[in-house]
N, CA and C atoms of all chains as a GROMACS GRO file, in nm:
protein
  465
    1ALA      N    1  -1.306  -1.883  -0.887
    1ALA     CA    2  -1.205  -1.784  -0.930
    1ALA      C    3  -1.068  -1.846  -0.912
    2SER      N    4  -0.982  -1.812  -1.006
    2SER     CA    5  -0.847  -1.870  -0.996
    2SER      C    6  -0.776  -1.807  -0.876
    3SER      N    7  -0.712  -1.895  -0.798
    3SER     CA    8  -0.641  -1.836  -0.684
    3SER      C    9  -0.505  -1.789  -0.733
    4THR      N   10  -0.469  -1.672  -0.684
    4THR     CA   11  -0.340  -1.615  -0.728
    4THR      C   12  -0.228  -1.700  -0.670
    5SER      N   13  -0.130  -1.730  -0.755
    5SER     CA   14  -0.021  -1.815  -0.701
    5SER      C   15   0.057  -1.734  -0.598
    6PRO      N   16   0.096  -1.798  -0.490
    6PRO     CA   17   0.171  -1.725  -0.384
    6PRO      C   18   0.291  -1.649  -0.442
    7ALA      N   19   0.351  -1.707  -0.546
    7ALA     CA   20   0.472  -1.639  -0.601
    7ALA      C   21   0.435  -1.501  -0.654
    8ALA      N   22   0.307  -1.483  -0.696
    8ALA     CA   23   0.271  -1.355  -0.758
    8ALA      C   24   0.242  -1.250  -0.652
    9LEU      N   25   0.227  -1.293  -0.525
    9LEU     CA   26   0.186  -1.197  -0.423
    9LEU      C   27   0.308  -1.130  -0.363
   10PRO      N   28   0.300  -0.996  -0.341
   10PRO     CA   29   0.413  -0.930  -0.276
   10PRO      C   30   0.430  -0.984  -0.135
   11PRO      N   31   0.550  -1.030  -0.096
   11PRO     CA   32   0.567  -1.098   0.033
   11PRO      C   33   0.546  -1.005   0.153
   12PHE      N   34   0.567  -0.872   0.130
   12PHE     CA   35   0.566  -0.783   0.249
   12PHE      C   36   0.427  -0.759   0.305
   13PHE      N   37   0.323  -0.803   0.233
   13PHE     CA   38   0.188  -0.788   0.290
   13PHE      C   39   0.147  -0.908   0.375
   14MET      N   40   0.232  -1.013   0.371
   14MET     CA   41   0.198  -1.132   0.450
   14MET      C   42   0.202  -1.096   0.599
   15ARG      N   43   0.098  -1.136   0.674
   15ARG     CA   44   0.093  -1.108   0.819
   15ARG      C   45   0.225  -1.154   0.883
   16GLY      N   46   0.280  -1.069   0.971
   16GLY     CA   47   0.404  -1.106   1.040
   16GLY      C   48   0.529  -1.056   0.968
   17SER      N   49   0.511  -1.002   0.844
   17SER     CA   50   0.630  -0.951   0.773
   17SER      C   51   0.690  -0.835   0.852
   18ILE      N   52   0.823  -0.829   0.852
   18ILE     CA   53   0.894  -0.725   0.927
   18ILE      C   54   0.923  -0.607   0.835
   19ILE      N   55   0.879  -0.490   0.880
   19ILE     CA   56   0.893  -0.367   0.802
   19ILE      C   57   0.988  -0.274   0.876
   20GLN      N   58   1.086  -0.217   0.802
   20GLN     CA   59   1.178  -0.124   0.868
   20GLN      C   60   1.136   0.020   0.836
   21LEU      N   61   1.113   0.099   0.940
   21LEU     CA   62   1.075   0.239   0.922
   21LEU      C   63   1.200   0.320   0.894
   22ALA      N   64   1.180   0.446   0.856
   22ALA     CA   65   1.295   0.529   0.815
   22ALA      C   66   1.392   0.551   0.931
   23ASP      N   67   1.341   0.545   1.055
   23ASP     CA   68   1.433   0.566   1.171
   23ASP      C   69   1.496   0.435   1.216
   24GLY      N   70   1.475   0.327   1.140
   24GLY     CA   71   1.538   0.200   1.174
   24GLY      C   72   1.451   0.108   1.259
   25GLU      N   73   1.340   0.162   1.315
   25GLU     CA   74   1.251   0.077   1.396
   25GLU      C   75   1.191  -0.034   1.311
   26LEU      N   76   1.175  -0.151   1.371
   26LEU     CA   77   1.115  -0.265   1.302
   26LEU      C   78   0.974  -0.288   1.355
   27LYS      N   79   0.877  -0.306   1.264
   27LYS     CA   80   0.738  -0.332   1.305
   27LYS      C   81   0.681  -0.441   1.215
   28ARG      N   82   0.582  -0.510   1.264
   28ARG     CA   83   0.512  -0.606   1.178
   28ARG      C   84   0.412  -0.530   1.091
   29VAL      N   85   0.389  -0.581   0.972
   29VAL     CA   86   0.303  -0.510   0.876
   29VAL      C   87   0.165  -0.485   0.935
   30GLU      N   88   0.115  -0.578   1.014
   30GLU     CA   89  -0.019  -0.560   1.070
   30GLU      C   90  -0.023  -0.458   1.183
   31ASP      N   91   0.094  -0.418   1.232
   31ASP     CA   92   0.097  -0.322   1.345
   31ASP      C   93   0.126  -0.178   1.298
   32LEU      N   94   0.139  -0.157   1.168
   32LEU     CA   95   0.173  -0.022   1.119
   32LEU      C   96   0.058   0.076   1.144
   33ARG      N   97   0.094   0.200   1.174
   33ARG     CA   98  -0.004   0.306   1.196
   33ARG      C   99   0.023   0.420   1.098
   34THR      N  100  -0.075   0.509   1.081
   34THR     CA  101  -0.062   0.622   0.989
   34THR      C  102   0.064   0.702   1.020
   35GLU      N  103   0.088   0.726   1.147
   35GLU     CA  104   0.203   0.810   1.184
   35GLU      C  105   0.335   0.745   1.148
   36ASP      N  106   0.338   0.612   1.136
   36ASP     CA  107   0.463   0.546   1.097
   36ASP      C  108   0.504   0.591   0.956
   37PHE      N  109   0.406   0.600   0.866
   37PHE     CA  110   0.436   0.644   0.729
   37PHE      C  111   0.469   0.792   0.726
   38ILE      N  112   0.393   0.872   0.801
   38ILE     CA  113   0.415   1.018   0.802
   38ILE      C  114   0.553   1.049   0.856
   39GLN      N  115   0.591   0.986   0.970
   39GLN     CA  116   0.722   1.016   1.030
   39GLN      C  117   0.835   0.964   0.942
   40SER      N  118   0.814   0.849   0.877
   40SER     CA  119   0.919   0.796   0.788
   40SER      C  120   0.941   0.888   0.670
   41ALA      N  121   0.833   0.942   0.615
   41ALA     CA  122   0.846   1.034   0.500
   41ALA      C  123   0.914   1.163   0.543
   42GLU      N  124   0.887   1.208   0.667
   42GLU     CA  125   0.951   1.332   0.716
   42GLU      C  126   1.102   1.314   0.726
   43ILE      N  127   1.144   1.192   0.760
   43ILE     CA  128   1.288   1.162   0.774
   43ILE      C  129   1.353   1.146   0.636
   44SER      N  130   1.276   1.095   0.539
   44SER     CA  131   1.332   1.064   0.407
   44SER      C  132   1.370   1.191   0.332
   45SER      N  133   1.487   1.187   0.266
   45SER     CA  134   1.528   1.306   0.189
   45SER      C  135   1.473   1.301   0.047
   46GLU      N  136   1.423   1.186   0.004
   46GLU     CA  137   1.381   1.172  -0.136
   46GLU      C  138   1.230   1.159  -0.153
   47LEU      N  139   1.163   1.108  -0.046
   47LEU     CA  140   1.021   1.075  -0.061
   47LEU      C  141   0.935   1.166   0.024
   48LYS      N  142   0.811   1.190  -0.027
   48LYS     CA  143   0.714   1.258   0.059
   48LYS      C  144   0.578   1.193   0.042
   49ILE      N  145   0.499   1.211   0.144
   49ILE     CA  146   0.367   1.148   0.148
   49ILE      C  147   0.270   1.229   0.061
   50ASP      N  148   0.193   1.159  -0.017
   50ASP     CA  149   0.081   1.221  -0.089
   50ASP      C  150  -0.047   1.159  -0.034
   51SER      N  151  -0.155   1.238  -0.039
   51SER     CA  152  -0.283   1.175  -0.004
   51SER      C  153  -0.360   1.155  -0.134
   52SER      N  154  -0.407   1.034  -0.154
   52SER     CA  155  -0.478   0.998  -0.278
   52SER      C  156  -0.619   0.954  -0.243
   53THR      N  157  -0.716   1.031  -0.291
   53THR     CA  158  -0.856   1.004  -0.257
   53THR      C  159  -0.920   0.914  -0.363
   54VAL      N  160  -0.985   0.808  -0.317
   54VAL     CA  161  -1.053   0.716  -0.408
   54VAL      C  162  -1.176   0.786  -0.466
   55GLU      N  163  -1.180   0.800  -0.599
   55GLU     CA  164  -1.295   0.868  -0.661
   55GLU      C  165  -1.391   0.768  -0.727
   56ARG      N  166  -1.335   0.659  -0.784
   56ARG     CA  167  -1.420   0.557  -0.849
   56ARG      C  168  -1.355   0.421  -0.829
   57ILE      N  169  -1.438   0.318  -0.820
   57ILE     CA  170  -1.389   0.180  -0.821
   57ILE      C  171  -1.475   0.105  -0.922
   58ASP      N  172  -1.411   0.062  -1.032
   58ASP     CA  173  -1.488  -0.005  -1.139
   58ASP      C  174  -1.435  -0.146  -1.164
   59CYS      N  175  -1.522  -0.231  -1.215
   59CYS     CA  176  -1.477  -0.366  -1.251
   59CYS      C  177  -1.376  -0.355  -1.365
   60SER      N  178  -1.291  -0.458  -1.370
   60SER     CA  179  -1.190  -0.460  -1.478
   60SER      C  180  -1.215  -0.586  -1.562
   61PRO      N  181  -1.182  -0.580  -1.693
   61PRO     CA  182  -1.195  -0.701  -1.775
   61PRO      C  183  -1.098  -0.812  -1.726
   62THR      N  184  -0.995  -0.771  -1.652
   62THR     CA  185  -0.901  -0.871  -1.598
   62THR      C  186  -0.965  -0.942  -1.479
   63PRO      N  187  -0.966  -1.077  -1.477
   63PRO     CA  188  -1.027  -1.149  -1.365
   63PRO      C  189  -0.964  -1.107  -1.232
   64ASN      N  190  -1.050  -1.100  -1.128
   64ASN     CA  191  -1.002  -1.068  -0.990
   64ASN      C  192  -0.933  -0.932  -0.982
   65ALA      N  193  -0.963  -0.840  -1.076
   65ALA     CA  194  -0.900  -0.707  -1.069
   65ALA      C  195  -1.006  -0.598  -1.077
   66VAL      N  196  -0.967  -0.480  -1.030
   66VAL     CA  197  -1.054  -0.363  -1.037
   66VAL      C  198  -0.970  -0.246  -1.088
   67VAL      N  199  -1.041  -0.144  -1.140
   67VAL     CA  200  -0.975  -0.019  -1.180
   67VAL      C  201  -1.017   0.087  -1.080
   68ILE      N  202  -0.918   0.146  -1.014
   68ILE     CA  203  -0.946   0.248  -0.912
   68ILE      C  204  -0.898   0.382  -0.965
   69GLN      N  205  -0.986   0.483  -0.958
   69GLN     CA  206  -0.947   0.619  -0.999
   69GLN      C  207  -0.921   0.700  -0.872
   70PHE      N  208  -0.801   0.759  -0.867
   70PHE     CA  209  -0.760   0.839  -0.752
   70PHE      C  210  -0.747   0.986  -0.793
   71ALA      N  211  -0.772   1.074  -0.696
   71ALA     CA  212  -0.734   1.216  -0.710
   71ALA      C  213  -0.610   1.231  -0.621
   72VAL      N  214  -0.495   1.256  -0.683
   72VAL     CA  215  -0.366   1.246  -0.614
   72VAL      C  216  -0.309   1.383  -0.580
   73GLY      N  217  -0.271   1.400  -0.451
   73GLY     CA  218  -0.197   1.518  -0.408
   73GLY      C  219  -0.278   1.647  -0.409
   74GLU      N  220  -0.199   1.758  -0.388
   74GLU     CA  221  -0.265   1.890  -0.379
   74GLU      C  222  -0.338   1.927  -0.508
   75LEU      N  223  -0.278   1.880  -0.621
   75LEU     CA  224  -0.336   1.920  -0.751
   75LEU      C  225  -0.450   1.828  -0.793
   76LYS      N  226  -0.479   1.728  -0.709
   76LYS     CA  227  -0.588   1.634  -0.741
   76LYS      C  228  -0.570   1.573  -0.880
   77ALA      N  229  -0.447   1.536  -0.912
   77ALA     CA  230  -0.421   1.474  -1.043
   77ALA      C  231  -0.502   1.344  -1.052
   78GLN      N  232  -0.567   1.324  -1.168
   78GLN     CA  233  -0.650   1.204  -1.186
   78GLN      C  234  -0.562   1.088  -1.233
   79VAL      N  235  -0.560   0.983  -1.154
   79VAL     CA  236  -0.476   0.867  -1.185
   79VAL      C  237  -0.562   0.742  -1.173
   80CYS      N  238  -0.555   0.655  -1.275
   80CYS     CA  239  -0.627   0.527  -1.268
   80CYS      C  240  -0.526   0.414  -1.257
   81VAL      N  241  -0.552   0.320  -1.168
   81VAL     CA  242  -0.465   0.203  -1.156
   81VAL      C  243  -0.552   0.078  -1.157
   82GLU      N  244  -0.497  -0.028  -1.219
   82GLU     CA  245  -0.566  -0.159  -1.214
   82GLU      C  246  -0.492  -0.245  -1.113
   83VAL      N  247  -0.565  -0.296  -1.015
   83VAL     CA  248  -0.503  -0.379  -0.911
   83VAL      C  249  -0.588  -0.503  -0.887
   84LEU      N  250  -0.526  -0.606  -0.831
   84LEU     CA  251  -0.601  -0.723  -0.787
   84LEU      C  252  -0.691  -0.683  -0.671
   85VAL      N  253  -0.806  -0.746  -0.661
   85VAL     CA  254  -0.905  -0.704  -0.559
   85VAL      C  255  -0.851  -0.718  -0.418
   86GLU      N  256  -0.750  -0.805  -0.402
   86GLU     CA  257  -0.698  -0.825  -0.265
   86GLU      C  258  -0.587  -0.726  -0.228
   87TYR      N  259  -0.549  -0.640  -0.327
   87TYR     CA  260  -0.434  -0.552  -0.299
   87TYR      C  261  -0.469  -0.453  -0.186
   88PRO      N  262  -0.390  -0.451  -0.078
   88PRO     CA  263  -0.424  -0.361   0.032
   88PRO      C  264  -0.364  -0.222   0.016
   89PHE      N  265  -0.446  -0.120   0.038
   89PHE     CA  266  -0.400   0.018   0.045
   89PHE      C  267  -0.408   0.063   0.191
   90PHE      N  268  -0.320   0.158   0.229
   90PHE     CA  269  -0.324   0.206   0.368
   90PHE      C  270  -0.404   0.334   0.370
   91VAL      N  271  -0.517   0.334   0.439
   91VAL     CA  272  -0.608   0.450   0.445
   91VAL      C  273  -0.575   0.532   0.570
   92PHE      N  274  -0.558   0.664   0.549
   92PHE     CA  275  -0.528   0.750   0.665
   92PHE      C  276  -0.630   0.727   0.776
   93GLY      N  277  -0.575   0.703   0.897
   93GLY     CA  278  -0.662   0.693   1.014
   93GLY      C  279  -0.744   0.566   1.021
   94GLN      N  280  -0.733   0.480   0.922
   94GLN     CA  281  -0.816   0.357   0.922
   94GLN      C  282  -0.730   0.232   0.914
   95GLY      N  283  -0.620   0.238   0.837
   95GLY     CA  284  -0.532   0.121   0.824
   95GLY      C  285  -0.552   0.052   0.690
   96TRP      N  286  -0.512  -0.076   0.686
   96TRP     CA  287  -0.515  -0.152   0.561
   96TRP      C  288  -0.659  -0.173   0.514
   97SER      N  289  -0.680  -0.151   0.384
   97SER     CA  290  -0.814  -0.164   0.326
   97SER      C  291  -0.798  -0.215   0.183
   98SER      N  292  -0.894  -0.300   0.142
   98SER     CA  293  -0.888  -0.350   0.004
   98SER      C  294  -1.030  -0.364  -0.051
   99CYS      N  295  -1.038  -0.389  -0.182
   99CYS     CA  296  -1.169  -0.401  -0.245
   99CYS      C  297  -1.236  -0.534  -0.209
  100CYS      N  298  -1.156  -0.630  -0.163
  100CYS     CA  299  -1.214  -0.759  -0.122
  100CYS      C  300  -1.142  -0.807   0.004
  101PRO      N  301  -1.181  -0.751   0.120
  101PRO     CA  302  -1.110  -0.783   0.245
  101PRO      C  303  -1.101  -0.932   0.274
  102ASP      N  304  -1.206  -1.007   0.242
  102ASP     CA  305  -1.203  -1.152   0.271
  102ASP      C  306  -1.089  -1.219   0.196
  103ARG      N  307  -1.070  -1.177   0.068
  103ARG     CA  308  -0.963  -1.238  -0.014
  103ARG      C  309  -0.826  -1.196   0.038
  104THR      N  310  -0.816  -1.071   0.083
  104THR     CA  311  -0.688  -1.023   0.141
  104THR      C  312  -0.654  -1.107   0.263
  105THR      N  313  -0.753  -1.130   0.348
  105THR     CA  314  -0.728  -1.210   0.469
  105THR      C  315  -0.693  -1.353   0.432
  106GLN      N  316  -0.763  -1.407   0.330
  106GLN     CA  317  -0.738  -1.546   0.289
  106GLN      C  318  -0.596  -1.562   0.234
  107LEU      N  319  -0.549  -1.464   0.155
  107LEU     CA  320  -0.418  -1.478   0.087
  107LEU      C  321  -0.302  -1.426   0.171
  108PHE      N  322  -0.328  -1.318   0.251
  108PHE     CA  323  -0.216  -1.259   0.325
  108PHE      C  324  -0.227  -1.279   0.475
  109GLU      N  325  -0.342  -1.329   0.522
  109GLU     CA  326  -0.371  -1.336   0.666
  109GLU      C  327  -0.367  -1.196   0.730
  110LEU      N  328  -0.389  -1.096   0.648
  110LEU     CA  329  -0.384  -0.956   0.694
  110LEU      C  330  -0.529  -0.906   0.701
  111SER      N  331  -0.577  -0.878   0.823
  111SER     CA  332  -0.716  -0.833   0.829
  111SER      C  333  -0.721  -0.687   0.784
  112CYS      N  334  -0.826  -0.654   0.708
  112CYS     CA  335  -0.835  -0.515   0.661
  112CYS      C  336  -0.980  -0.478   0.637
  113ALA      N  337  -1.001  -0.347   0.619
  113ALA     CA  338  -1.138  -0.295   0.600
  113ALA      C  339  -1.170  -0.291   0.451
  114LYS      N  340  -1.293  -0.259   0.420
  114LYS     CA  341  -1.337  -0.247   0.280
  114LYS      C  342  -1.297  -0.110   0.228
  115LEU      N  343  -1.230  -0.108   0.112
  115LEU     CA  344  -1.192   0.020   0.051
  115LEU      C  345  -1.315   0.081  -0.016
  116CYS      N  346  -1.340   0.209   0.015
  116CYS     CA  347  -1.462   0.275  -0.039
  116CYS      C  348  -1.427   0.406  -0.107
  117VAL      N  349  -1.518   0.450  -0.195
  117VAL     CA  350  -1.504   0.584  -0.256
  117VAL      C  351  -1.501   0.688  -0.143
  118GLY      N  352  -1.405   0.779  -0.154
  118GLY     CA  353  -1.391   0.882  -0.050
  118GLY      C  354  -1.279   0.852   0.046
  119ASP      N  355  -1.234   0.726   0.050
  119ASP     CA  356  -1.120   0.693   0.138
  119ASP      C  357  -0.995   0.766   0.090
  120VAL      N  358  -0.915   0.814   0.186
  120VAL     CA  359  -0.790   0.885   0.152
  120VAL      C  360  -0.674   0.792   0.182
  121CYS      N  361  -0.603   0.751   0.078
  121CYS     CA  362  -0.497   0.652   0.092
  121CYS      C  363  -0.359   0.718   0.098
  122VAL      N  364  -0.269   0.650   0.168
  122VAL     CA  365  -0.130   0.695   0.173
  122VAL      C  366  -0.062   0.655   0.041
  123SER      N  367  -0.002   0.752  -0.024
  123SER     CA  368   0.081   0.719  -0.142
  123SER      C  369   0.209   0.801  -0.131
  124LEU      N  370   0.301   0.770  -0.217
  124LEU     CA  371   0.431   0.837  -0.210
  124LEU      C  372   0.458   0.912  -0.339
  125THR      N  373   0.543   1.011  -0.328
  125THR     CA  374   0.593   1.078  -0.448
  125THR      C  375   0.735   1.123  -0.419
  126LEU      N  376   0.811   1.146  -0.527
  126LEU     CA  377   0.948   1.192  -0.508
  126LEU      C  378   0.945   1.341  -0.478
  127ARG      N  379   1.029   1.385  -0.386
  127ARG     CA  380   1.033   1.528  -0.353
  127ARG      C  381   1.071   1.612  -0.475
  128SER      N  382   1.139   1.549  -0.574
  128SER     CA  383   1.187   1.626  -0.690
  128SER      C  384   1.078   1.646  -0.795
  129LEU      N  385   0.957   1.581  -0.770
  129LEU     CA  386   0.852   1.593  -0.873
  129LEU      C  387   0.785   1.729  -0.862
  130ARG      N  388   0.758   1.788  -0.983
  130ARG     CA  389   0.678   1.910  -0.984
  130ARG      C  390   0.533   1.870  -0.979
  131ASN      N  391   1.974  -2.859   1.805
  131ASN     CA  392   2.022  -2.725   1.767
  131ASN      C  393   1.924  -2.662   1.670
  132VAL      N  394   1.891  -2.539   1.702
  132VAL     CA  395   1.802  -2.470   1.609
  132VAL      C  396   1.888  -2.373   1.528
  133GLU      N  397   1.896  -2.400   1.398
  133GLU     CA  398   1.977  -2.311   1.313
  133GLU      C  399   1.913  -2.173   1.308
  134PRO      N  400   1.993  -2.065   1.330
  134PRO     CA  401   1.935  -1.931   1.315
  134PRO      C  402   1.896  -1.910   1.168
  135ARG      N  403   1.775  -1.859   1.143
  135ARG     CA  404   1.736  -1.836   1.003
  135ARG      C  405   1.712  -1.687   0.983
  136SER      N  406   1.754  -1.642   0.862
  136SER     CA  407   1.741  -1.497   0.835
  136SER      C  408   1.594  -1.468   0.806
  137VAL      N  409   1.550  -1.354   0.857
  137VAL     CA  410   1.411  -1.309   0.836
  137VAL      C  411   1.415  -1.188   0.744
  138PRO      N  412   1.344  -1.193   0.631
  138PRO     CA  413   1.349  -1.075   0.542
  138PRO      C  414   1.290  -0.952   0.611
  139VAL      N  415   1.355  -0.839   0.587
  139VAL     CA  416   1.305  -0.711   0.637
  139VAL      C  417   1.278  -0.622   0.516
  140PHE      N  418   1.157  -0.562   0.512
  140PHE     CA  419   1.119  -0.481   0.395
  140PHE      C  420   1.117  -0.333   0.431
  141PRO      N  421   1.163  -0.246   0.340
  141PRO     CA  422   1.159  -0.102   0.371
  141PRO      C  423   1.016  -0.051   0.368
  142TRP      N  424   0.988   0.050   0.451
  142TRP     CA  425   0.850   0.101   0.469
  142TRP      C  426   0.790   0.147   0.337
  143HIS      N  427   0.878   0.201   0.247
  143HIS     CA  428   0.823   0.262   0.126
  143HIS      C  429   0.785   0.159   0.021
  144SER      N  430   0.812   0.031   0.048
  144SER     CA  431   0.768  -0.070  -0.051
  144SER      C  432   0.620  -0.105  -0.034
  145LEU      N  433   0.560  -0.059   0.075
  145LEU     CA  434   0.420  -0.098   0.104
  145LEU      C  435   0.316  -0.001   0.049
  146VAL      N  436   0.359   0.118   0.010
  146VAL     CA  437   0.260   0.215  -0.037
  146VAL      C  438   0.296   0.254  -0.180
  147PRO      N  439   0.194   0.279  -0.264
  147PRO     CA  440   0.218   0.300  -0.407
  147PRO      C  441   0.265   0.441  -0.438
  148PHE      N  442   0.338   0.452  -0.548
  148PHE     CA  443   0.368   0.583  -0.609
  148PHE      C  444   0.258   0.608  -0.710
  149LEU      N  445   0.172   0.705  -0.684
  149LEU     CA  446   0.060   0.727  -0.776
  149LEU      C  447   0.074   0.856  -0.855
  150ALA      N  448   0.157   0.949  -0.806
  150ALA     CA  449   0.163   1.081  -0.870
  150ALA      C  450   0.211   1.065  -1.014
  151PRO      N  451   0.145   1.138  -1.109
  151PRO     CA  452   0.195   1.137  -1.246
  151PRO      C  453   0.338   1.190  -1.248
  152THR      N  454   0.426   1.126  -1.329
  152THR     CA  455   0.570   1.160  -1.316
  152THR      C  456   0.606   1.277  -1.406
  153GLN      N  457   0.673   1.373  -1.346
  153GLN     CA  458   0.735   1.481  -1.422
  153GLN      C  459   0.841   1.540  -1.329
  154THR      N  460   0.969   1.503  -1.356
  154THR     CA  461   1.072   1.548  -1.259
  154THR      C  462   1.128   1.684  -1.303
  155ASP      N  463   1.185   1.751  -1.205
  155ASP     CA  464   1.246   1.884  -1.232
  155ASP      C  465   1.363   1.866  -1.328
   0.00000   0.00000   0.00000
Protein backbone atom coordinates (compact mmCIF):
# COMPACT_ATOMS: atom_id res chain seq x y z
CA ALA A 1 0.00 0.00 0.00
CA SER A 2 1.25 3.44 -0.79
CA SER A 3 2.42 5.18 2.32
CA THR A 4 0.82 8.55 2.84
CA SER A 5 3.36 11.32 2.49
CA PRO A 6 4.01 13.01 5.84
CA ALA A 7 3.05 16.33 4.25
CA ALA A 8 -0.49 15.01 3.74
CA LEU A 9 -0.94 14.07 7.39
CA PRO A 10 -2.44 16.59 9.82
CA PRO A 11 0.48 17.49 12.16
CA PHE A 12 -1.65 17.78 15.30
CA PHE A 13 -2.19 14.02 15.52
CA MET A 14 1.54 13.37 15.77
CA ARG A 15 2.41 11.99 19.25
CA GLY A 16 3.76 14.81 21.43
CA SER A 17 1.84 17.57 19.60
CA ILE A 18 0.82 20.37 21.96
CA ILE A 19 -2.91 21.08 22.09
CA GLN A 20 -4.36 24.21 23.70
CA LEU A 21 -7.70 23.74 25.49
CA ALA A 22 -10.30 26.49 25.63
CA ASP A 23 -9.13 27.52 29.13
CA GLY A 24 -5.56 27.94 27.87
CA GLU A 25 -4.21 24.69 29.38
CA LEU A 26 -1.67 22.89 27.21
CA LYS A 27 -1.77 19.08 26.84
CA ARG A 28 -0.13 16.55 24.58
CA VAL A 29 -2.47 14.98 22.03
CA GLU A 30 -1.96 11.53 23.53
CA ASP A 31 -2.96 12.78 27.00
CA LEU A 32 -6.36 14.26 26.01
CA ARG A 33 -9.43 12.98 27.85
CA THR A 34 -13.16 13.15 27.04
CA GLU A 35 -13.70 15.86 29.65
CA ASP A 36 -11.08 18.06 27.98
CA PHE A 37 -13.31 18.35 24.90
CA ILE A 38 -16.53 18.68 26.93
CA GLN A 39 -15.12 21.45 29.16
CA SER A 40 -13.57 23.28 26.19
CA ALA A 41 -16.90 23.27 24.35
CA GLU A 42 -18.68 24.55 27.48
CA ILE A 43 -16.27 27.52 27.54
CA SER A 44 -16.56 28.18 23.78
CA SER A 45 -19.17 30.73 22.71
CA GLU A 46 -19.36 29.41 19.13
CA LEU A 47 -18.90 25.64 19.34
CA LYS A 48 -20.75 22.81 21.00
CA ILE A 49 -20.10 19.12 21.30
CA ASP A 50 -22.14 16.70 19.24
CA SER A 51 -22.13 12.96 19.72
CA SER A 52 -21.84 11.05 16.45
CA THR A 53 -22.55 7.33 16.51
CA VAL A 54 -20.81 5.08 13.98
CA GLU A 55 -23.56 3.23 12.08
CA ARG A 56 -21.60 1.69 9.16
CA ILE A 57 -17.98 1.34 8.06
CA ASP A 58 -17.59 0.40 4.39
CA CYS A 59 -14.65 0.03 2.04
CA SER A 60 -14.03 2.92 -0.30
CA PRO A 61 -12.86 2.80 -3.94
CA THR A 62 -10.12 5.21 -2.80
CA PRO A 63 -7.00 3.27 -1.68
CA ASN A 64 -6.39 3.24 2.11
CA ALA A 65 -9.78 4.93 2.73
CA VAL A 66 -13.12 3.95 4.22
CA VAL A 67 -16.62 5.45 4.16
CA ILE A 68 -18.07 5.89 7.64
CA GLN A 69 -21.78 6.59 8.17
CA PHE A 70 -22.58 8.53 11.35
CA ALA A 71 -25.83 9.36 13.11
CA VAL A 72 -25.06 12.91 14.26
CA GLY A 73 -26.52 14.81 17.23
CA GLU A 74 -29.96 14.72 18.83
CA LEU A 75 -31.67 14.46 15.45
CA LYS A 76 -29.49 11.52 14.40
CA ALA A 77 -28.76 13.21 11.07
CA GLN A 78 -27.23 10.67 8.67
CA VAL A 79 -23.80 11.81 7.52
CA CYS A 80 -21.26 9.86 5.46
CA VAL A 81 -17.59 10.79 5.40
CA GLU A 82 -14.66 9.26 3.50
CA VAL A 83 -11.47 9.20 5.55
CA LEU A 84 -8.07 7.53 5.41
CA VAL A 85 -8.04 4.34 7.48
CA GLU A 86 -5.50 5.86 9.87
CA TYR A 87 -7.61 8.93 10.65
CA PRO A 88 -8.19 9.00 14.43
CA PHE A 89 -11.58 9.84 15.93
CA PHE A 90 -12.02 10.56 19.64
CA VAL A 91 -14.54 8.10 21.13
CA PHE A 92 -16.36 9.15 24.30
CA GLY A 93 -14.89 7.37 27.29
CA GLN A 94 -12.42 5.40 25.16
CA GLY A 95 -10.06 7.90 23.51
CA TRP A 96 -8.43 7.89 20.07
CA SER A 97 -9.72 5.19 17.72
CA SER A 98 -9.28 4.49 14.02
CA CYS A 99 -10.22 1.92 11.40
CA CYS A 100 -6.60 0.75 11.24
CA PRO A 101 -4.89 1.35 14.61
CA ASP A 102 -1.60 -0.20 13.47
CA ARG A 103 -1.35 2.31 10.60
CA THR A 104 -2.24 5.19 12.93
CA THR A 105 0.53 4.14 15.29
CA GLN A 106 2.97 3.68 12.40
CA LEU A 107 2.26 7.15 10.89
CA PHE A 108 1.47 9.24 13.98
CA GLU A 109 3.07 7.23 16.82
CA LEU A 110 -0.34 7.70 18.45
CA SER A 111 -1.64 4.50 20.02
CA CYS A 112 -5.38 4.04 19.56
CA ALA A 113 -8.19 1.50 19.67
CA LYS A 114 -10.13 -0.03 16.79
CA LEU A 115 -13.10 2.08 15.68
CA CYS A 116 -16.27 -0.05 15.66
CA VAL A 117 -19.94 0.28 14.74
CA GLY A 118 -21.73 1.66 17.78
CA ASP A 119 -18.83 3.80 18.96
CA VAL A 120 -19.90 7.34 19.91
CA CYS A 121 -17.41 9.89 18.63
CA VAL A 122 -16.81 13.48 19.68
CA SER A 123 -17.72 15.92 16.93
CA LEU A 124 -18.37 19.62 16.86
CA THR A 125 -21.10 21.86 15.58
CA LEU A 126 -21.67 25.59 15.58
CA ARG A 127 -24.05 26.82 18.27
CA SER A 128 -25.83 28.85 15.55
CA LEU A 129 -26.80 25.71 13.59
CA ARG A 130 -30.44 24.64 13.64
CA ASN B 1 24.26 27.22 22.98
CA VAL B 2 20.94 25.66 22.34
CA GLU B 3 18.80 27.94 20.23
CA PRO B 4 15.23 28.16 21.61
CA ARG B 5 12.89 26.70 18.97
CA SER B 6 9.21 27.48 18.64
CA VAL B 7 6.85 24.56 19.19
CA PRO B 8 3.56 24.65 17.28
CA VAL B 9 0.47 24.72 19.48
CA PHE B 10 -2.84 23.54 17.98
CA PRO B 11 -6.33 24.58 19.15
CA TRP B 12 -8.44 21.79 20.67
CA HIS B 13 -11.17 22.15 18.06
CA SER B 14 -8.85 21.25 15.18
CA LEU B 15 -8.72 17.63 16.38
CA VAL B 16 -12.40 16.73 16.14
CA PRO B 17 -14.54 16.85 12.99
CA PHE B 18 -17.55 19.01 12.20
CA LEU B 19 -20.06 16.40 11.04
CA ALA B 20 -23.43 18.10 11.49
CA PRO B 21 -25.19 18.91 8.20
CA THR B 22 -24.92 22.69 7.79
CA GLN B 23 -27.92 24.96 8.02
CA THR B 24 -27.32 28.20 9.92
CA ASP B 25 -29.97 30.43 11.46
